[in-house]
N, C-alpha and C positions, 0 to 999 in steps of 0.2 A: 567132080572135075568139071561139069558144065558151069557151075558157079564160078570157078576160078578162071576159066576161058573168058567169061564175061568180065572178070576183074581185070584181066590182062588187056582186054579191049578198051576198058575205061582208062587204064594207064596210058594207052596209046592216045586216047582222046585228050588226056591231061597235057601231053606233050605235043598235041597238035598234029599227030600223024593221020587221023581220020576225023571226019566231021561228027560233032556230037548230035545224038538224037535218042529220044526214048527215056521214059522214067525208069525202066529197068536198068539202064546203064548207071543212072545215079545211084540206085540201090546198091549195085555192085561196087561202085566207087566207095561207098561208105563202108562196105564189108572189109576191104583191104586197107584203105587210107585211114579209116577211123581208128585202127589199132595203133598206128604209128605216126600219123601226121603231126600230132602234138609234140612227140619226142624229137622228130626231125626239125620242126620249127624252133624248138628251144635251142638247138645247136646251129641254127642257120643253115640247115641242109634241106634238101628236097628230092623228090622223085626226079631222076634224070641226072643227078650228081654222079661223077665217075666213081666206080667201086673197086676196092681192093679187098681180097679175102685172105685171112690167115687161119690155119687149122693147127691145133695143138692136140696131139694124140693122147699124151699122159693125162692131161687135164680134161680131155673130151669136150673141147670148146672150139667154137668157130667164131672168129671176130669179123664183123663187117665194118670196114672203114669207108667213108665217103669223102670225096674231095671238097675242100672248103678253101677257096682261094688257091694259093700255091702249094698247100699242104693238105694231108689227109687227117680226118678226125674219126675217132672211134664212135660209131653209131650205136652198136650193140653187140653184146657177146651172147651167142646162143649155145645151149647145151647140145652136144652130140649124144643122141639117145642110144646109139648102137654103132659100134665099129669092131672089126675083128683083127686077129693077129697081135703081134707083140710090138714093142718099140724096134725101129729098124726099117729099112726100105723094103718095098716089094721086089721080088727077084724073078718070079716066073708065074706064068698062067696057072691058076689053080692052087696057089699056096695060101689062100685066104688071108693074105696079108694086105693091109692098106699101105700105099706108097708114101714116101717122104721126098720133098724136093720142091722145085720151082716150076709151076705150070701155068698155062694161059689158055683162056677160054674164049672162043669166038661164037658168034650167033648160031652157026650150025650145030654146035654142041648142046644147045638148049633143047629139052624135050618136054613139052607141055602135055604130052599124052603118055607119059610113063606109067607103068604098072605100079610104080611107087609114088603116085600122086603127081609129083613134078620132079624133074631132075635136070642136072647138067653134068656133063662129062668133063672131068678136070684136065684131060689131055695126056694121061699116062698111056703108053711110054712117051717121054719127051726125047730130045736129042741126046741128052746125057744118059738116060736109061737105055736107049738103043745103042749107044757106043759101048755099053758094057754087056750087050746081049740079053738084057732083061726083057721079059715077055709079059703079056697080059693085055687087057682092053676093058673098056666100058667101066672105068672106075668113076663113080658118080657121087655127087651130093644130091641126096634125094629125100623123100618123105617116108612115111609108113613104119619108121622105127625098126627096121630090120636090115641087117648088113652081112654080106660075105665079101669082105675086102673094099667095101665102099664106106661112105660117111653118111649115116642115116640120121635125119632130123625128125622132129615132130612135124605133123602136117601143117600146124600153124606156123612153125618156124620156117619151113621150106617155102610157104606161101609168101612170107615177108621177104625172105632172101631172094627168091625167084623174081619177085615183083621189082625189087631194087635193081637187080642185074639186067633184067629185061628192059626196064625204063633207061638205064644208063646206056645200053646198046642201041636203043631207039633214038636216044638223044645224040649219038654220034661217037660214043667210045668204041673203038674198033675191037678191042678185046680186054679182058680183065684178068689180072693175075690172081692165082690161087697158090699160095705158098704154104706147104705142109711141113710142119716141124714135129720132132718127136715129143717135145715139151717146150714150155716157155723157156727160152735159152738164156736165162740170166747166168752171171758167172757162177753163182752158188750151185744151181742146178747142173750146169755143165761140169763143174768139178765132181759133183756127185756120181755122174756117169762116165767119169774119165777112164775107167777100166773096161769100158764096153768094147766089143769087137768093132763097133761102128763109130768110135771116137774120132777118128780122122775124118770120116764122112760128115759127122755132126760138126766138126770144126768149120768145115766148108759152109754148111748150112748157117752156122752162127754168123759167118761174115755177112750174109744176106739179112739175117735177122738184126744184127747190130747196125747195119746201114740204115735200115728203116727206123729203128729206134732213135737214131741221131737226128734224122731229117723229117721223118713222117712223110717220106716220098717213096713209093715202091721202087726198090733197086733194080738196076738194069743188070741182069745176070746172064752170062754166057757159059760156054763149056770149052775147056781147053785141056788136052791131055788127060782126058777121062776124069776131070774134076770140074766142079762148079767154080766160076770166077765172077766176082762182083766187079763190074767195069766202072 
């Protein structure tokens, strides 16, 4: 953990948040930037680019998209090494289910001192969940590869993801969206799940999924009448 706190300090140095000093900070910078700087540069991206995250439960994958000009570009797809529950939304505290929906993360939701290496709270329950009386709290993306309702990554994976979101917030992004889908919502996969109890709910999620697929800009999603609405 101490190693990664140093890494986060160097991310701040890179963005000009604090003055640079000390060889140890350079070594920490190499530890985090060395893994992904080349891949970022190849796509014209950098630490501090605005972030958008999509999670797909069936595939157990987390996509990190970074802003490049007016649109967002896929930087990397990370495997989710542990998640619990079945396809479908979280309904209540203690159901061991991971949520689905449109969430937003601000700076206070980041936890560099998590027992699960590093973590951020995705913001469940949101206004939609609360409107339906759904309960629960502390749904995280974190490390340590263990989950009861959260999205657990490898420690290397969460270090990269956490670095990118921390840098984006430090550079001025006020919040970043985390959109959680039951599966990659292609027309084919949606038809395959058409008989599910959650088909109508998933149809609303698909509107947000399709809006992003069309423009590569995170959709503006609201709540109206107990349903998600893409504005």
